[in-house]
N, C-alpha and C positions, 0 to 999 in steps of 0.2 A: 734734223732736229730729232728730241728726245721726246717719247711718246709722254713720258713718266712728267715730262714739264707741263702737259695739258691735261693730262687724265691724273687724280690720285690715288695714290697708292692704295691698296687695300691691307692692312695687316689681318691674319689668319690666324685660330688658333689651331694647335695640333693637339684636333681633338681624338685622333688612334692614340697619339702618346701618350694623353692624358688615361685615356680609358682603358691602358695597359697596366698602369700602374697606380690604378684608382679605387682605393675602398670604396664601397656603396655608397654609403654617407657623404663623401667626397662628389662620386657622380650625381647623386643625388640632389646636392647642392647646385650644381652646374644645369640640370633639367631643370629646378625650380627656377633658376636666372634667367634660362630660354623660356618661361612662361610654358612649362608643361603644366597640365591638371596630374592632381596629386595622385588619383588612383593609375594614372600610367606612369607616373614615374615608379610605382613597385615594382609594375611589369620590366619598366626599361632597364633597370640599373642594373640586372643579372644577365642582359644581352650582350654577346660580343658588339664591338660600335658596326662592323660591317653591317650589322641585321636591324640597326635604326634606319628609322627611313629618310629616305634623303633629305626631304626640307627640313628635317629635324638634324640632321646631319649640317647642312648649310647652315641653318642658322646657329650653330653651335659654331662652325669653325669663320664665320663674318661676322663675331657677338663681337670682338675687340677686348674680352676678357684675358686675363693674365691667367697663367697656371699658378700661380701663386695668392687668386683670389678664390681658390677652395684650397688650396694645402694646408 
């Protein structure tokens, strides 16, 4: 029996790939979409993806968003 038959597959968002190729305003739209407060967005948009807090990266990657939503 396959595990996928019983467990739903979780689609993930390629946060690292998006972050590397996005402009600051696109990163800001993503952060706003995952409910990051405005004052923190200004600090986070210029950081490397690896420097973001783990819970935030998890929220981004499991959000179900598509890259086209922010481009």
